[in-house]
N, CA, C and O atoms as CSV, one atom per row, in Angstrom:
chain,resi,resn,atom,element,x,y,z
A,1,MET,N,N,0.838,-1.169,0.000
A,1,MET,CA,C,0.000,0.000,0.000
A,1,MET,C,C,0.886,1.235,0.000
A,1,MET,O,O,1.989,1.213,0.545
A,2,ALA,N,N,0.411,2.300,-0.603
A,2,ALA,CA,C,1.192,3.522,-0.724
A,2,ALA,C,C,1.362,4.198,0.631
A,2,ALA,O,O,0.477,4.139,1.484
A,3,THR,N,N,2.498,4.833,0.811
A,3,THR,CA,C,2.724,5.594,2.029
A,3,THR,C,C,2.424,7.061,1.751
A,3,THR,O,O,2.226,7.453,0.601
A,4,GLU,N,N,2.392,7.867,2.802
A,4,GLU,CA,C,2.106,9.290,2.642
A,4,GLU,C,C,3.134,9.971,1.745
A,4,GLU,O,O,2.812,10.958,1.084
A,5,SER,N,N,4.367,9.462,1.710
A,5,SER,CA,C,5.405,10.094,0.913
A,5,SER,C,C,5.527,9.481,-0.480
A,5,SER,O,O,6.461,9.802,-1.215
A,6,SER,N,N,4.615,8.622,-0.841
A,6,SER,CA,C,4.663,7.953,-2.128
A,6,SER,C,C,4.534,8.938,-3.281
A,6,SER,O,O,3.707,9.849,-3.223
A,7,PRO,N,N,5.346,8.770,-4.340
A,7,PRO,CA,C,5.194,9.622,-5.515
A,7,PRO,C,C,3.811,9.482,-6.156
A,7,PRO,O,O,3.376,10.372,-6.887
A,8,LEU,N,N,3.116,8.369,-5.888
A,8,LEU,CA,C,1.765,8.202,-6.429
A,8,LEU,C,C,0.818,9.258,-5.891
A,8,LEU,O,O,-0.122,9.657,-6.579
A,9,LYS,N,N,1.048,9.706,-4.695
A,9,LYS,CA,C,0.182,10.727,-4.116
A,9,LYS,C,C,0.307,12.039,-4.888
A,9,LYS,O,O,-0.579,12.889,-4.809
A,10,ASP,N,N,1.398,12.208,-5.630
A,10,ASP,CA,C,1.602,13.414,-6.425
A,10,ASP,C,C,0.981,13.323,-7.812
A,10,ASP,O,O,0.847,14.340,-8.492
A,11,LYS,N,N,0.603,12.136,-8.239
A,11,LYS,CA,C,0.000,11.950,-9.557
A,11,LYS,C,C,-1.464,12.371,-9.530
A,11,LYS,O,O,-2.158,12.172,-8.533
A,12,THR,N,N,-1.926,12.953,-10.632
A,12,THR,CA,C,-3.347,13.278,-10.726
A,12,THR,C,C,-4.086,12.067,-11.271
A,12,THR,O,O,-3.602,11.391,-12.179
A,13,ILE,N,N,-5.272,11.795,-10.706
A,13,ILE,CA,C,-6.060,10.619,-11.074
A,13,ILE,C,C,-7.412,11.084,-11.585
A,13,ILE,O,O,-8.065,11.923,-10.964
A,14,GLY,N,N,-7.829,10.535,-12.723
A,14,GLY,CA,C,-9.148,10.780,-13.269
A,14,GLY,C,C,-9.943,9.493,-13.253
A,14,GLY,O,O,-9.403,8.421,-13.524
A,15,VAL,N,N,-11.238,9.595,-12.933
A,15,VAL,CA,C,-12.101,8.420,-12.853
A,15,VAL,C,C,-13.252,8.580,-13.837
A,15,VAL,O,O,-13.969,9.580,-13.813
A,16,ILE,N,N,-13.421,7.583,-14.703
A,16,ILE,CA,C,-14.542,7.548,-15.631
A,16,ILE,C,C,-15.500,6.478,-15.146
A,16,ILE,O,O,-15.135,5.305,-15.067
A,17,GLY,N,N,-16.720,6.870,-14.823
A,17,GLY,CA,C,-17.743,5.925,-14.379
A,17,GLY,C,C,-17.809,5.842,-12.871
A,17,GLY,O,O,-16.882,5.345,-12.230
A,18,LEU,N,N,-18.896,6.324,-12.302
A,18,LEU,CA,C,-19.058,6.314,-10.856
A,18,LEU,C,C,-20.152,5.347,-10.428
A,18,LEU,O,O,-20.816,5.565,-9.415
A,19,GLY,N,N,-20.339,4.292,-11.190
A,19,GLY,CA,C,-21.346,3.298,-10.859
A,19,GLY,C,C,-20.989,2.497,-9.624
A,19,GLY,O,O,-19.904,2.646,-9.060
A,20,HIS,N,N,-21.904,1.657,-9.216
A,20,HIS,CA,C,-21.762,0.839,-8.003
A,20,HIS,C,C,-20.966,-0.419,-8.324
A,20,HIS,O,O,-21.239,-1.091,-9.318
A,21,VAL,N,N,-19.976,-0.741,-7.483
A,21,VAL,CA,C,-19.175,-1.949,-7.702
A,21,VAL,C,C,-19.507,-3.058,-6.721
A,21,VAL,O,O,-18.902,-4.128,-6.785
A,22,GLY,N,N,-20.438,-2.837,-5.825
A,22,GLY,CA,C,-20.900,-3.907,-4.950
A,22,GLY,C,C,-19.986,-4.209,-3.782
A,22,GLY,O,O,-19.199,-3.365,-3.354
A,23,MET,N,N,-20.100,-5.432,-3.272
A,23,MET,CA,C,-19.422,-5.859,-2.057
A,23,MET,C,C,-17.909,-5.956,-2.220
A,23,MET,O,O,-17.191,-5.994,-1.221
A,24,GLU,N,N,-17.419,-5.997,-3.424
A,24,GLU,CA,C,-15.988,-6.193,-3.644
A,24,GLU,C,C,-15.209,-4.888,-3.719
A,24,GLU,O,O,-14.054,-4.894,-4.145
A,25,ALA,N,N,-15.804,-3.775,-3.318
A,25,ALA,CA,C,-15.141,-2.481,-3.460
A,25,ALA,C,C,-13.789,-2.437,-2.762
A,25,ALA,O,O,-12.836,-1.892,-3.319
A,26,LYS,N,N,-13.677,-2.986,-1.574
A,26,LYS,CA,C,-12.393,-2.954,-0.861
A,26,LYS,C,C,-11.343,-3.779,-1.594
A,26,LYS,O,O,-10.188,-3.362,-1.684
A,27,ASN,N,N,-11.722,-4.939,-2.118
A,27,ASN,CA,C,-10.774,-5.761,-2.869
A,27,ASN,C,C,-10.346,-5.056,-4.145
A,27,ASN,O,O,-9.178,-5.112,-4.528
A,28,VAL,N,N,-11.286,-4.395,-4.802
A,28,VAL,CA,C,-10.951,-3.635,-6.013
A,28,VAL,C,C,-9.979,-2.527,-5.661
A,28,VAL,O,O,-9.006,-2.297,-6.380
A,29,MET,N,N,-10.237,-1.838,-4.558
A,29,MET,CA,C,-9.349,-0.761,-4.120
A,29,MET,C,C,-7.930,-1.275,-3.901
A,29,MET,O,O,-6.965,-0.646,-4.335
A,30,ARG,N,N,-7.801,-2.415,-3.229
A,30,ARG,CA,C,-6.467,-2.981,-2.999
A,30,ARG,C,C,-5.775,-3.306,-4.316
A,30,ARG,O,O,-4.583,-3.047,-4.477
A,31,LYS,N,N,-6.528,-3.874,-5.260
A,31,LYS,CA,C,-5.948,-4.200,-6.562
A,31,LYS,C,C,-5.535,-2.946,-7.303
A,31,LYS,O,O,-4.485,-2.920,-7.944
A,32,ILE,N,N,-6.349,-1.906,-7.222
A,32,ILE,CA,C,-6.007,-0.649,-7.896
A,32,ILE,C,C,-4.719,-0.088,-7.354
A,32,ILE,O,O,-3.829,0.284,-8.119
A,33,ILE,N,N,-4.607,-0.022,-6.033
A,33,ILE,CA,C,-3.392,0.536,-5.444
A,33,ILE,C,C,-2.182,-0.312,-5.817
A,33,ILE,O,O,-1.116,0.227,-6.111
A,34,PHE,N,N,-2.337,-1.637,-5.806
A,34,PHE,CA,C,-1.233,-2.509,-6.204
A,34,PHE,C,C,-0.800,-2.208,-7.642
A,34,PHE,O,O,0.392,-2.061,-7.915
A,35,PHE,N,N,-1.760,-2.117,-8.552
A,35,PHE,CA,C,-1.415,-1.871,-9.948
A,35,PHE,C,C,-0.926,-0.453,-10.196
A,35,PHE,O,O,-0.137,-0.226,-11.113
A,36,LEU,N,N,-1.381,0.508,-9.394
A,36,LEU,CA,C,-0.906,1.874,-9.551
A,36,LEU,C,C,0.596,1.962,-9.343
A,36,LEU,O,O,1.262,2.823,-9.918
A,37,PHE,N,N,1.124,1.070,-8.521
A,37,PHE,CA,C,2.567,1.058,-8.325
A,37,PHE,C,C,3.295,0.610,-9.586
A,37,PHE,O,O,4.478,0.907,-9.758
A,38,GLN,N,N,2.603,-0.097,-10.462
A,38,GLN,CA,C,3.257,-0.693,-11.617
A,38,GLN,C,C,3.034,0.066,-12.921
A,38,GLN,O,O,3.931,0.103,-13.764
A,39,ARG,N,N,1.861,0.673,-13.111
A,39,ARG,CA,C,1.555,1.285,-14.410
A,39,ARG,C,C,0.284,2.117,-14.301
A,39,ARG,O,O,-0.412,2.081,-13.286
A,40,SER,N,N,-0.005,2.865,-15.357
A,40,SER,CA,C,-1.325,3.484,-15.450
A,40,SER,C,C,-2.338,2.368,-15.535
A,40,SER,O,O,-2.065,1.327,-16.133
A,41,LEU,N,N,-3.484,2.561,-14.956
A,41,LEU,CA,C,-4.427,1.469,-14.776
A,41,LEU,C,C,-5.764,1.764,-15.439
A,41,LEU,O,O,-6.310,2.860,-15.309
A,42,PHE,N,N,-6.275,0.784,-16.140
A,42,PHE,CA,C,-7.630,0.820,-16.662
A,42,PHE,C,C,-8.343,-0.397,-16.091
A,42,PHE,O,O,-8.011,-1.520,-16.471
A,43,CYS,N,N,-9.314,-0.219,-15.191
A,43,CYS,CA,C,-10.024,-1.340,-14.601
A,43,CYS,C,C,-11.399,-0.880,-14.131
A,43,CYS,O,O,-11.726,0.304,-14.221
A,44,TYR,N,N,-12.196,-1.809,-13.635
A,44,TYR,CA,C,-13.553,-1.496,-13.209
A,44,TYR,C,C,-13.553,-0.855,-11.834
A,44,TYR,O,O,-12.996,-1.400,-10.881
A,45,VAL,N,N,-14.185,0.314,-11.740
A,45,VAL,CA,C,-14.285,1.001,-10.458
A,45,VAL,C,C,-15.644,1.661,-10.335
A,45,VAL,O,O,-16.478,1.552,-11.234
A,46,GLY,N,N,-15.864,2.329,-9.248
A,46,GLY,CA,C,-17.100,3.051,-9.044
A,46,GLY,C,C,-16.941,4.097,-7.972
A,46,GLY,O,O,-15.830,4.475,-7.602
A,47,SER,N,N,-18.062,4.554,-7.482
A,47,SER,CA,C,-18.036,5.631,-6.505
A,47,SER,C,C,-17.335,5.216,-5.209
A,47,SER,O,O,-16.646,6.031,-4.596
A,48,ALA,N,N,-17.499,3.967,-4.786
A,48,ALA,CA,C,-16.857,3.520,-3.548
A,48,ALA,C,C,-15.340,3.588,-3.658
A,48,ALA,O,O,-14.670,4.000,-2.711
A,49,VAL,N,N,-14.802,3.197,-4.782
A,49,VAL,CA,C,-13.349,3.238,-4.968
A,49,VAL,C,C,-12.872,4.685,-5.031
A,49,VAL,O,O,-11.834,5.023,-4.463
A,50,THR,N,N,-13.623,5.536,-5.715
A,50,THR,CA,C,-13.259,6.956,-5.788
A,50,THR,C,C,-13.229,7.556,-4.388
A,50,THR,O,O,-12.291,8.274,-4.042
A,51,LYS,N,N,-14.247,7.268,-3.583
A,51,LYS,CA,C,-14.277,7.772,-2.209
A,51,LYS,C,C,-13.080,7.262,-1.410
A,51,LYS,O,O,-12.483,8.012,-0.638
A,52,ASN,N,N,-12.728,5.985,-1.593
A,52,ASN,CA,C,-11.588,5.423,-0.869
A,52,ASN,C,C,-10.270,6.045,-1.311
A,52,ASN,O,O,-9.395,6.295,-0.481
A,53,LEU,N,N,-10.119,6.293,-2.594
A,53,LEU,CA,C,-8.906,6.955,-3.074
A,53,LEU,C,C,-8.782,8.347,-2.458
A,53,LEU,O,O,-7.700,8.740,-2.020
A,54,LEU,N,N,-9.879,9.088,-2.424
A,54,LEU,CA,C,-9.860,10.419,-1.811
A,54,LEU,C,C,-9.573,10.319,-0.317
A,54,LEU,O,O,-8.811,11.122,0.221
A,55,LYS,N,N,-10.169,9.350,0.349
A,55,LYS,CA,C,-9.959,9.160,1.784
A,55,LYS,C,C,-8.492,8.878,2.092
A,55,LYS,O,O,-7.964,9.325,3.111
A,56,GLN,N,N,-7.836,8.129,1.196
A,56,GLN,CA,C,-6.421,7.807,1.368
A,56,GLN,C,C,-5.504,8.925,0.868
A,56,GLN,O,O,-4.285,8.766,0.799
A,57,LYS,N,N,-6.118,10.059,0.520
A,57,LYS,CA,C,-5.406,11.270,0.101
A,57,LYS,C,C,-4.709,11.147,-1.248
A,57,LYS,O,O,-3.709,11.820,-1.501
A,58,PHE,N,N,-5.245,10.277,-2.124
A,58,PHE,CA,C,-4.779,10.277,-3.504
A,58,PHE,C,C,-5.361,11.492,-4.194
A,58,PHE,O,O,-6.423,11.976,-3.803
A,59,ASN,N,N,-4.696,11.984,-5.195
A,59,ASN,CA,C,-5.036,13.233,-5.861
A,59,ASN,C,C,-6.035,12.986,-7.005
A,59,ASN,O,O,-5.685,13.125,-8.177
A,60,VAL,N,N,-7.277,12.620,-6.658
A,60,VAL,CA,C,-8.326,12.443,-7.662
A,60,VAL,C,C,-8.801,13.837,-8.036
A,60,VAL,O,O,-9.393,14.540,-7.216
A,61,THR,N,N,-8.540,14.237,-9.280
A,61,THR,CA,C,-8.812,15.622,-9.680
A,61,THR,C,C,-9.971,15.775,-10.642
A,61,THR,O,O,-10.593,16.837,-10.687
A,62,THR,N,N,-10.283,14.734,-11.419
A,62,THR,CA,C,-11.250,14.882,-12.507
A,62,THR,C,C,-12.140,13.654,-12.588
A,62,THR,O,O,-11.667,12.526,-12.456
A,63,LEU,N,N,-13.440,13.877,-12.807
A,63,LEU,CA,C,-14.412,12.796,-12.923
A,63,LEU,C,C,-15.221,12.940,-14.202
A,63,LEU,O,O,-15.381,14.037,-14.738
A,64,LEU,N,N,-15.731,11.796,-14.686
A,64,LEU,CA,C,-16.629,11.784,-15.835
A,64,LEU,C,C,-17.611,10.645,-15.649
A,64,LEU,O,O,-17.214,9.517,-15.359
A,65,ASP,N,N,-18.899,10.937,-15.815
A,65,ASP,CA,C,-19.931,9.916,-15.746
A,65,ASP,C,C,-21.062,10.332,-16.685
A,65,ASP,O,O,-21.280,11.522,-16.911
A,66,LYS,N,N,-21.782,9.344,-17.234
A,66,LYS,CA,C,-22.936,9.668,-18.081
A,66,LYS,C,C,-23.933,10.525,-17.319
A,66,LYS,O,O,-24.537,11.440,-17.880
A,67,ASP,N,N,-24.100,10.224,-16.040
A,67,ASP,CA,C,-24.974,11.001,-15.173
A,67,ASP,C,C,-24.098,12.009,-14.419
A,67,ASP,O,O,-23.528,11.683,-13.378
A,68,GLN,N,N,-23.996,13.224,-14.945
A,68,GLN,CA,C,-23.104,14.235,-14.363
A,68,GLN,C,C,-23.448,14.553,-12.913
A,68,GLN,O,O,-22.586,15.016,-12.166
A,69,ALA,N,N,-24.689,14.314,-12.503
A,69,ALA,CA,C,-25.083,14.578,-11.112
A,69,ALA,C,C,-24.283,13.710,-10.142
A,69,ALA,O,O,-24.064,14.111,-8.999
A,70,ARG,N,N,-23.842,12.529,-10.579
A,70,ARG,CA,C,-23.024,11.668,-9.707
A,70,ARG,C,C,-21.693,12.317,-9.344
A,70,ARG,O,O,-21.090,11.970,-8.329
A,71,CYS,N,N,-21.241,13.240,-10.153
A,71,CYS,CA,C,-19.953,13.902,-9.919
A,71,CYS,C,C,-20.059,15.025,-8.893
A,71,CYS,O,O,-19.043,15.501,-8.387
A,72,ASN,N,N,-21.280,15.452,-8.583
A,72,ASN,CA,C,-21.470,16.618,-7.719
A,72,ASN,C,C,-21.039,16.404,-6.278
A,72,ASN,O,O,-20.779,17.377,-5.570
A,73,ASP,N,N,-20.956,15.161,-5.824
A,73,ASP,CA,C,-20.620,14.880,-4.430
A,73,ASP,C,C,-19.119,14.837,-4.162
A,73,ASP,O,O,-18.699,14.503,-3.054
A,74,TYR,N,N,-18.317,15.167,-5.153
A,74,TYR,CA,C,-16.859,15.044,-5.032
A,74,TYR,C,C,-16.189,16.396,-5.251
A,74,TYR,O,O,-16.695,17.225,-6.007
A,75,PRO,N,N,-15.051,16.622,-4.592
A,75,PRO,CA,C,-14.318,17.881,-4.761
A,75,PRO,C,C,-13.399,17.831,-5.982
A,75,PRO,O,O,-12.210,18.138,-5.893
A,76,CYS,N,N,-13.964,17.444,-7.109
A,76,CYS,CA,C,-13.187,17.248,-8.337
A,76,CYS,C,C,-13.844,18.011,-9.479
A,76,CYS,O,O,-15.035,18.320,-9.434
A,77,SER,N,N,-13.053,18.308,-10.495
A,77,SER,CA,C,-13.644,18.924,-11.674
A,77,SER,C,C,-14.327,17.850,-12.520
A,77,SER,O,O,-14.036,16.661,-12.383
A,78,LYS,N,N,-15.233,18.277,-13.392
A,78,LYS,CA,C,-15.960,17.364,-14.271
A,78,LYS,C,C,-15.403,17.481,-15.686
A,78,LYS,O,O,-15.327,18.574,-16.247
A,79,ALA,N,N,-15.019,16.351,-16.248
A,79,ALA,CA,C,-14.574,16.343,-17.642
A,79,ALA,C,C,-15.801,16.265,-18.544
A,79,ALA,O,O,-16.829,15.705,-18.164
A,80,LYS,N,N,-15.683,16.826,-19.733
A,80,LYS,CA,C,-16.787,16.762,-20.696
A,80,LYS,C,C,-16.669,15.556,-21.612
A,80,LYS,O,O,-17.671,15.067,-22.135
A,81,THR,N,N,-15.445,15.075,-21.809
A,81,THR,CA,C,-15.209,13.922,-22.682
A,81,THR,C,C,-14.127,13.039,-22.057
A,81,THR,O,O,-13.327,13.514,-21.251
A,82,PRO,N,N,-14.100,11.752,-22.426
A,82,PRO,CA,C,-13.002,10.893,-21.955
A,82,PRO,C,C,-11.640,11.438,-22.380
A,82,PRO,O,O,-10.675,11.368,-21.618
A,83,LYS,N,N,-11.564,11.975,-23.583
A,83,LYS,CA,C,-10.296,12.523,-24.075
A,83,LYS,C,C,-9.797,13.644,-23.165
A,83,LYS,O,O,-8.612,13.699,-22.833
A,84,GLN,N,N,-10.694,14.528,-22.767
A,84,GLN,CA,C,-10.312,15.623,-21.877
A,84,GLN,C,C,-9.781,15.081,-20.555
A,84,GLN,O,O,-8.764,15.559,-20.053
A,85,LEU,N,N,-10.457,14.090,-19.991
A,85,LEU,CA,C,-10.031,13.519,-18.724
A,85,LEU,C,C,-8.643,12.901,-18.846
A,85,LEU,O,O,-7.775,13.146,-18.008
A,86,VAL,N,N,-8.434,12.108,-19.880
A,86,VAL,CA,C,-7.138,11.445,-20.077
A,86,VAL,C,C,-6.026,12.473,-20.257
A,86,VAL,O,O,-4.927,12.293,-19.733
A,87,GLU,N,N,-6.301,13.540,-20.987
A,87,GLU,CA,C,-5.284,14.571,-21.210
A,87,GLU,C,C,-4.979,15.358,-19.938
A,87,GLU,O,O,-3.868,15.861,-19.773
A,88,ASP,N,N,-5.969,15.468,-19.029
A,88,ASP,CA,C,-5.794,16.275,-17.812
A,88,ASP,C,C,-5.168,15.494,-16.656
A,88,ASP,O,O,-4.755,16.100,-15.667
A,89,CYS,N,N,-5.088,14.175,-16.756
A,89,CYS,CA,C,-4.654,13.348,-15.618
A,89,CYS,C,C,-3.460,12.480,-15.953
A,89,CYS,O,O,-3.252,12.093,-17.103
A,90,ASP,N,N,-2.671,12.177,-14.917
A,90,ASP,CA,C,-1.539,11.262,-15.084
A,90,ASP,C,C,-2.017,9.815,-15.156
A,90,ASP,O,O,-1.455,9.011,-15.900
A,91,ILE,N,N,-3.044,9.484,-14.394
A,91,ILE,CA,C,-3.563,8.114,-14.301
A,91,ILE,C,C,-5.059,8.163,-14.564
A,91,ILE,O,O,-5.761,9.011,-14.012
A,92,THR,N,N,-5.553,7.254,-15.406
A,92,THR,CA,C,-6.976,7.163,-15.690
A,92,THR,C,C,-7.500,5.815,-15.221
A,92,THR,O,O,-6.927,4.767,-15.519
A,93,ILE,N,N,-8.610,5.866,-14.475
A,93,ILE,CA,C,-9.270,4.652,-14.005
A,93,ILE,C,C,-10.664,4.651,-14.613
A,93,ILE,O,O,-11.384,5.646,-14.525
A,94,THR,N,N,-11.044,3.551,-15.222
A,94,THR,CA,C,-12.352,3.491,-15.872
A,94,THR,C,C,-12.994,2.138,-15.684
A,94,THR,O,O,-12.319,1.154,-15.380
A,95,GLY,N,N,-14.293,2.090,-15.865
A,95,GLY,CA,C,-15.004,0.844,-15.692
A,95,GLY,C,C,-15.932,0.529,-16.815
A,95,GLY,O,O,-16.599,-0.505,-16.794
C-alpha cells in the first residue's frame, strides 16, 4: 500500500464511471493501489473506490460519468469527454 510520501500521491487521477461496484469495493481498491505502483491502470471502479482513493489522500482531480449529477458529491472537476479527462490526468481509471 502507498505511504504518505509515495510519488503516487503526487500523480493526478481521473475516474470515468461512478457506478456501483458492490461488495468487492475494498478488494478492487487494494488491486487498484497494487497496480498503480506498476503502471497506469484501466479497470472497473465506481463511486466507492473513488471515495476510498480520496480518503487515502490520492489526488483524484477529474471525474466523468454519463450522469453528471453523480460527480457533484466530489471535490473534483468534471470532464466533458473521456479525451479531456485522459489529457488532464496522469492516471486514468475506468469501468
